[in-house]
C-alpha positions in Angstrom: 45.6 27.0 29.9 45.2 24.5 32.5 42.9 21.7 34.1 40.7 22.7 37.3 39.0 20.2 39.2 35.9 21.2 41.0 34.1 19.1 43.5 30.3 18.5 44.6 28.9 16.4 47.2 29.4 13.1 45.2 31.9 13.7 42.6 34.8 15.4 41.1 34.5 17.3 37.9 37.2 18.3 35.2 37.1 21.5 33.4 39.7 23.0 31.0 40.1 26.5 32.0 42.1 29.4 30.4 43.8 32.5 32.2 43.6 35.8 30.9 44.2 39.4 32.2 41.6 42.0 31.9 42.4 45.5 33.4 45.4 44.2 35.4 43.2 41.6 36.9 43.8 38.0 36.4 40.6 36.2 35.3 39.7 32.5 34.3 37.1 31.3 31.6 35.9 27.9 31.5 36.6 26.5 27.6 35.1 22.9 28.5 33.4 20.9 30.8 35.1 17.3 30.5 32.9 15.5 32.7 33.8 13.5 36.1 37.0 12.8 37.0 36.4 9.2 37.8 35.1 8.6 34.5 38.0 10.0 32.3 41.1 9.2 34.6 41.8 6.2 32.7 39.9 7.0 29.5 42.5 6.4 26.4 40.8 9.0 24.4 41.1 11.6 26.9 44.8 10.7 27.4 45.3 11.3 23.5 43.7 14.7 23.9 45.9 15.5 26.8 49.2 14.5 25.0 47.9 16.9 22.2 47.7 19.7 24.6 50.6 18.8 26.3 52.5 19.0 22.8 51.1 22.3 22.2 52.1 23.7 25.5 55.5 22.6 25.1 55.9 23.9 21.7 54.6 27.3 22.6 54.0 29.6 25.5 50.7 28.9 27.2 49.5 32.3 26.6 49.2 31.5 22.9 46.7 29.1 23.5 44.0 31.4 23.9 43.4 30.0 20.2 41.9 27.1 21.8 38.0 28.1 20.8 34.7 27.6 23.1 33.0 24.4 22.5 30.0 24.3 20.2 27.3 21.6 20.4 26.7 19.7 17.4 24.5 16.8 17.4 25.2 13.4 15.7 22.1 11.4 16.3 20.7 12.3 13.1 22.7 9.6 11.4 20.3 6.8 13.1 17.6 8.3 10.5 20.0 8.8 7.8 20.8 5.0 8.0 16.9 4.5 7.6 17.0 7.1 4.7 19.7 5.3 2.7 17.9 2.0 3.4 14.7 3.3 1.4 17.1 4.2 -1.2 15.9 7.9 -1.1 19.3 9.5 -2.1 19.3 7.6 -5.5 15.4 8.2 -5.9 16.2 12.0 -5.4 19.1 12.2 -7.4 17.2 10.8 -10.5 14.8 13.8 -9.9 17.2 16.1 -9.9 18.7 14.9 -13.0 15.2 15.0 -14.7 14.9 18.8 -13.9 18.6 19.6 -14.1 18.9 21.1 -10.7 22.3 21.9 -9.8 22.0 21.2 -6.0 21.7 18.1 -3.8 18.0 17.6 -3.7 18.9 14.6 -1.0 20.7 16.9 1.3 18.0 19.6 1.1 15.2 17.3 1.6 17.1 15.1 4.3 18.0 18.4 6.3 14.1 19.5 6.4 13.0 15.8 7.2 15.6 15.6 10.5 14.5 19.0 11.5 10.9 17.7 11.7 12.1 14.6 13.4 14.7 16.2 16.1 13.7 20.1 16.5 10.9 21.1 14.4 11.3 24.7 12.9 10.2 27.0 9.7 12.2 26.3 6.5 14.0 29.7 7.2 14.7 28.3 11.0 16.0 25.1 9.6 18.4 26.9 7.2 19.6 29.0 10.2 20.1 26.2 12.5 21.6 23.7 10.1 25.2 23.9 11.8 23.7 22.2 14.8 24.1 19.0 13.0 27.6 17.6 12.9 29.3 17.2 9.4 26.1 17.7 7.4 26.6 19.3 4.2 25.3 23.2 3.9 22.1 23.8 2.0 21.1 27.0 1.1 17.8 28.6 1.8 16.5 28.8 -1.7 17.4 25.3 -2.3 15.2 24.3 0.4 12.4 26.3 -0.9 13.1 24.7 -4.5 13.1 21.3 -3.0 9.5 21.7 -1.7 8.5 22.5 -5.6 10.3 19.3 -6.8 8.8 17.3 -4.2 5.2 18.4 -4.5 5.7 17.6 -8.4 6.9 14.1 -7.8 4.8 12.9 -4.6 3.0 10.2 -6.3 6.5 8.6 -7.4 7.7 8.8 -3.9 4.9 7.1 -2.1 5.0 4.4 -4.7 8.8 3.8 -4.1 8.4 3.8 -0.2 5.4 1.7 -0.2 7.5 -1.0 -2.4 10.8 -0.7 -0.2 8.3 -1.0 2.9 7.0 -4.2 1.7 10.3 -5.9 0.7 12.6 -4.4 3.2 10.3 -3.9 6.4 7.7 -6.6 5.9 4.6 -4.5 5.8 1.5 -6.1 5.9 -1.5 -4.6 3.9 -4.4 -7.0 4.1 -5.7 -4.7 6.8 -5.4 -1.0 6.2 -6.8 1.7 8.5 -8.1 4.8 7.2 -9.2 8.1 8.7 -9.1 11.9 8.1 -7.9 15.0 9.9 -7.5 18.8 9.3 -4.4 21.1 9.2 -5.1 24.9 9.7 -3.2 27.9 8.7 -3.0 31.1 10.3 -5.0 32.9 7.5 -8.3 33.5 6.7 -7.6 33.6 2.8 -9.1 31.1 0.8 -8.0 29.5 -2.4 -8.2 26.2 -4.3 -6.7 24.3 -1.6 -6.9 26.1 1.5 -10.7 26.6 2.5 -13.1 27.1 5.5 -14.6 23.9 6.6 -15.2 21.7 10.1 -12.3 21.8 12.2 -11.2 18.8 13.9 -9.2 20.9 16.1 -11.7 23.9 16.9 -10.1 26.3 14.4 -13.4 27.7 13.1 -11.7 31.0 11.8 -8.9 29.7 9.9 -8.7 28.2 6.7 -7.3 24.7 6.4 -6.7 21.7 4.4 -8.2 18.0 4.8 -5.6 15.2 4.9 -6.9 11.4 4.2 -4.3 9.1 5.5 -3.6 5.4 5.1 -1.8 3.3 7.7 -0.9 -0.6 8.2 -1.6 -2.6 11.3 2.0 -1.1 12.7 1.1 2.5 12.2 3.4 3.0 9.3 2.0 5.3 6.6 1.0 3.8 3.4 0.0 6.9 1.8 -1.8 10.0 1.8 -3.8 12.6 0.0 -5.0 16.5 0.5 -8.1 17.9 -0.3 -9.7 21.4 -0.1 -10.5 22.5 3.5 -14.2 22.0 3.1 -14.1 18.4 1.9 -16.6 16.3 3.5 -14.6 13.0 5.4 -17.0 10.7 3.5 -16.0 11.9 0.1 -12.1 11.5 0.5 -12.3 7.5 0.4 -12.3 7.3 -3.0 -9.1 8.8 -3.7 -7.4 6.3 -1.0 -9.1 3.1 -2.7 -7.9 4.5 -6.1 -4.3 4.3 -4.6 -4.5 1.1 -3.2 -6.0 -0.8 -6.3 -4.4 1.0 -9.3 -1.1 2.6 -8.1 -0.3 0.0 -5.4 -2.0 -3.0 -7.0 -3.4 -4.4 -4.0 -6.1 -7.0 -4.7 -7.2 -8.0 -1.2 -7.7 -5.2 1.3 -9.8 -4.9 4.6 -10.7 -1.3 5.3 -10.9 0.0 8.7 -12.6 3.4 9.4 -14.8 5.2 11.8 -18.4 6.1 11.2 -17.5 9.5 9.6 -16.3 7.1 6.4 -19.4 4.9 6.7 -21.7 6.0 3.8 -23.8 4.0 1.1 -21.5 5.5 -1.5 -18.1 4.3 0.1 -19.7 0.8 0.6 -20.5 0.8 -2.9 -17.1 1.5 -3.8 -15.5 -0.9 -1.7 -17.4 -3.9 -2.7 -17.0 -3.2 -6.4 -13.0 -3.7 -5.8 -13.8 -6.6 -3.8 -12.7 -5.1 -0.6 -13.7 -5.7 2.9 -14.5 -3.3 5.2 -14.7 -2.9 8.9 -16.7 0.3 10.0 -18.1 1.8 13.0 -22.1 1.2 12.4 -24.8 3.9 13.4 -26.7 1.7 15.2 -29.5 4.1 16.2 -30.4 4.6 12.6 -30.7 1.2 11.8 -34.1 -0.7 11.1 -36.1 -1.6 14.1 -35.8 -5.4 13.6 -32.1 -5.0 14.0 -32.5 -2.2 16.9 -34.8 -4.8 18.6 -31.9 -7.4 18.5 -29.2 -5.2 19.9 -31.2 -4.3 22.7 -32.4 -7.7 23.3 -30.3 -9.1 26.4 -30.2 -12.8 24.9 -27.4 -14.1 22.9 -24.5 -11.7 24.4 -21.4 -13.4 25.3 -18.4 -12.3 27.8 -15.2 -10.9 26.4 -12.3 -9.4 28.6 -10.8 -6.1 27.4 -7.1 -6.8 27.8 -6.3 -2.9 27.7 -8.9 -1.6 30.2 -9.2 -4.8 32.3 -13.2 -4.4 32.0 -15.7 -7.3 31.2 -17.1 -6.7 27.8 -20.4 -8.3 26.5 -20.6 -8.9 22.6 -23.4 -10.3 20.1 -23.2 -11.2 16.4 -26.1 -10.2 14.5 -26.3 -11.4 10.6 -28.6 -9.5 8.4 -28.8 -8.1 5.0 -27.8 -4.4 4.4 -30.1 -3.2 1.5 -29.4 0.4 0.2 -29.7 2.4 -3.0 -26.2 4.3 -4.4 -25.9 6.2 -7.6 -29.1 4.5 -8.7 -28.1 1.0 -8.0 -29.8 -1.4 -5.6 -27.6 -3.5 -3.3 -27.8 -6.3 -0.8 -24.9 -6.7 1.2 -24.6 -9.8 3.5 -23.1 -8.4 6.5 -22.4 -9.2 10.1 -23.1 -6.5 13.1 -21.0 -6.9 16.0 -22.5 -5.3 19.1 -20.5 -4.6 22.2 -21.7 -3.4 25.5 -19.6 -1.5 28.3 -20.6 -0.3 31.5 -17.7 2.3 31.3 -18.8 3.5 27.9 -22.6 3.6 29.4 -21.6 5.9 32.1 -19.6 8.2 29.2 -22.8 8.2 27.0 -25.2 9.5 29.8 -22.6 12.0 30.8 -22.3 13.1 27.4 -26.2 13.4 26.8 -27.0 15.2 30.2 -24.2 17.9 29.1 -26.2 18.4 25.7 -29.4 18.5 27.5 -28.0 21.3 30.0 -27.1 23.1 26.7 -30.4 22.6 25.1 -32.0 24.1 28.0 -29.8 27.1 27.9 -30.9 27.3 24.4 -34.6 27.9 25.3 -33.9 30.9 26.5 -33.4 32.6 23.4 -34.8 31.7 20.0 -31.5 33.7 18.3 -29.4 31.2 20.3 -31.4 28.2 18.8 -31.3 29.6 15.1 -27.5 30.2 15.7 -26.7 26.6 16.9 -26.2 23.4 14.8 -27.5 19.9 15.4 -24.1 19.0 16.8 -24.8 20.7 20.2 -27.7 21.0 22.4 -30.3 21.8 19.6 -30.0 17.9 19.0 -32.7 17.7 21.8 -35.0 20.3 20.8 -38.1 20.4 18.5 -40.3 23.0 17.3 -43.8 22.6 18.4 -46.0 22.7 15.2 -44.2 25.3 13.3 -45.3 27.8 15.9 -41.7 29.1 17.0 -42.0 27.6 20.1 -39.2 25.0 21.2 -39.2 22.3 23.6 -37.3 19.8 25.1 -37.5 16.6 23.0 -38.3 13.9 25.3 -38.7 11.2 22.9 -35.0 11.8 21.2 -33.8 12.0 24.9 -35.5 8.6 25.7 -34.4 6.9 22.6 -30.8 7.9 22.9 -30.9 6.7 26.8 -31.5 3.1 25.7 -28.5 2.8 23.7 -26.2 3.8 26.6 -23.3 1.5 26.6 -23.5 0.1 23.1 -21.2 0.0 20.1 -21.8 -1.5 17.0 -19.1 -2.8 14.1 -20.2 -3.6 10.7 -18.7 -5.6 8.3 -18.7 -7.9 5.3 -15.4 -9.7 6.0 -16.2 -13.5 5.9 -13.2 -15.0 7.0 -12.4 -13.3 10.0 -14.0 -14.2 13.7 -15.7 -11.9 15.7 -12.9 -11.3 18.0 -10.5 -10.9 15.2 -13.0 -8.2 13.8 -13.1 -6.2 17.3 -9.3 -6.4 17.7 -9.0 -4.9 14.0 -11.4 -2.1 14.9 -10.0 -1.4 18.3 -6.3 -0.8 16.5 -8.0 2.3 14.7 -6.4 4.0 17.6 -3.2 3.9 15.9 -4.5 6.3 13.3 -5.6 8.9 15.9 -2.3 8.4 17.4 -0.6 8.9 14.2 -2.5 12.3 13.6 -1.4 13.4 17.1 2.5 12.6 16.2 2.1 14.4 13.1 0.5 17.5 14.6 2.5 17.5 18.1 5.6 15.6 17.9 6.7 16.5 14.3 4.8 19.6 14.2 3.3 19.4 10.7 1.4 22.8 11.6 1.7 25.5 11.5 2.4 25.7 7.6 4.3 28.5 6.9 3.5 28.2 3.3 0.8 29.8 0.9 1.5 28.5 -2.5 -0.2 25.2 -3.4 3.3 24.0 -4.7 5.3 24.8 -1.4 2.1 23.4 0.8 2.2 20.1 -1.1 5.9 19.9 -0.9 5.7 20.5 2.8 3.4 17.7 3.5 5.7 15.5 1.3 8.4 16.3 3.8 6.3 15.5 6.6 5.2 12.1 5.3 8.8 11.1 4.7 9.7 12.4 8.4 6.8 10.4 9.6 7.8 7.2 7.7 11.3 7.4 9.1 10.0 8.1 12.8 7.4 4.9 12.3 10.0 2.6 11.1 12.4 3.4 13.7 9.6 3.0 16.5 8.5 -0.3 14.7 12.1 -2.0 14.7 12.4 -0.9 18.4 9.1 -2.5 19.2 10.0 -5.7 17.3 13.4 -5.6 19.4 11.1 -5.4 22.7 11.7 -2.1 23.3 8.4 0.1 23.5 9.8 3.9 23.0 7.1 6.6 22.3 8.1 9.2 19.4 9.0 11.7 22.0 11.5 9.2 23.9 13.1 8.6 20.9 13.4 12.3 19.9 15.1 12.7 23.2 17.6 9.8 22.9 18.7 10.8 19.6 18.6 14.5 20.7 20.9 13.2 23.6 23.7 12.0 21.0 26.1 15.3 21.2 29.5 16.5 20.3 31.3 19.4 21.9 33.3 20.6 18.7 36.3 22.4 19.9 39.4 24.2 17.7 42.8 23.9 19.1 45.4 25.7 17.1 43.6 25.2 14.0 42.8 21.4 14.3 39.2 20.6 15.2 38.2 17.9 17.5 34.7 16.3 18.5 34.5 15.4 22.0 31.7 13.2 22.6 28.8 13.7 25.3 27.1 11.2 27.0 23.9 9.6 25.7 20.8 8.3 27.2 20.3 4.4 27.7 17.4 4.5 24.9 20.0 6.1 22.5 22.5 3.4 23.2 19.9 0.6 22.6 18.9 2.4 19.2 22.6 2.3 18.0 23.0 -1.2 18.8 19.6 -2.1 17.1 20.7 -0.1 14.0 24.0 -1.5 14.0 25.9 1.8 14.3 29.3 1.7 16.5 29.4 5.1 18.2 32.3 7.4 17.3 35.3 7.6 19.8 35.1 9.9 22.7 37.6 12.3 20.9 37.5 12.2 17.4 38.8 14.4 14.6 36.2 16.3 12.8 37.7 15.2 9.3 37.7 11.7 10.6 34.1 11.7 11.4 33.0 13.3 8.3 35.0 11.0 6.1 35.0 7.4 8.0 32.6 7.3 10.7 29.9 8.9 9.1 29.8 6.6 6.1 28.2 3.6 8.2 24.9 5.6 7.9 
């Protein structure tokens, strides 16, 4: 075994190479790339490793060093998430659940392995089991323990939510006076429906697969508060009651402003919100409002200008105060509301483009009655009407002209009395955080595809994803508060760059640290985690350094 120096155009690189003979020919095998020569020449850790190798070479013939193993790459960046995991006191909580069910394995170890796999390299539970050795010094977990953990997590989902909510408020200053709520769908590669998985309107265009509906609550920082799963055919507006129940009875919140899109805006939901003395900020269906309201919307008088900081566009807005009269579940309501209407020239262009596309679809539908019958009101059929029930369809010019006059206008209705119009607009504009949360869950954390078929396993899978999302958002929020804006993908790449090369020399195993990214160094400093030495014995990492997290 010997040290070999190779040259590139700018630098010299050091390799640890072993000589061996094959069929009478001497060949060389690279055991380990040690890095740039100028970076390791005066490095004490590498000097210690060199001394150890020298001791071995003096004690034995060089050829006996064939026991020097090939390097295996091990990730140690997961310890950042383990520190947050411990801050939430999840090991203690999961230990209590384990004791209650008298399980003979570590529920915390199994759950953390699945969580960190979603955070760093999403895989199925089988894939997680087969690749668990990529994490330096994590305890081994049996495959059946992963599946059994899902059953236990499913059973204790509400307890975990409540404890995480409590910790979030006390440890991480979660603000829950403004809560964002929205709904999305997660599909399965299956056409078999049951009590949870069912066919419904897919928000991802998966029309031939069963799905579940997820309603998610987040705070103003984008951190999850809680969630509920519903059968796949559940309408968005029917999911809010469970979220309100969670906020009031389980979390004990007395003053909350619910911010949601127009899919949640229904008379019944307004009733349920005001009965709890909560406030709401909802997207309004301005085209369906009374004539006196639409006349005020379209009246140019009273509009003020405001700059949209994100887009750099000057918006116009108007505040209209009125009484929202409606009947829900046999009761009549008269709610004093403010309608905040904005006008954007950019939105006007989009509305016009969207309408023209629907008109083209409507014209194509006129070519065949069968096409018209098969289509729905969401498409071009919106701009068609039947002439006197004769079976003859024509373009609905009246509907087209009605929509056209609202190009660029957008309405937000609220019963909130203490917030200014600007604050209400800001709160509603932050609704993008929940849409972004869904994108993170579906892409970065890869909640889907779901590889489970029983209801308990499906629900347990979503508990794992909720915990993973909670840890990721907590780290992201900490970075943002420290002035570092990093996306979930950038955070993943940074933590995946924290690796060891694990090598064995004559029965003794070493971790040789590879170079991380600049963001990974910032994360370690922020989390107050001292990085290990460049050369670390495996036992030392497992027993001493790992205990920091």
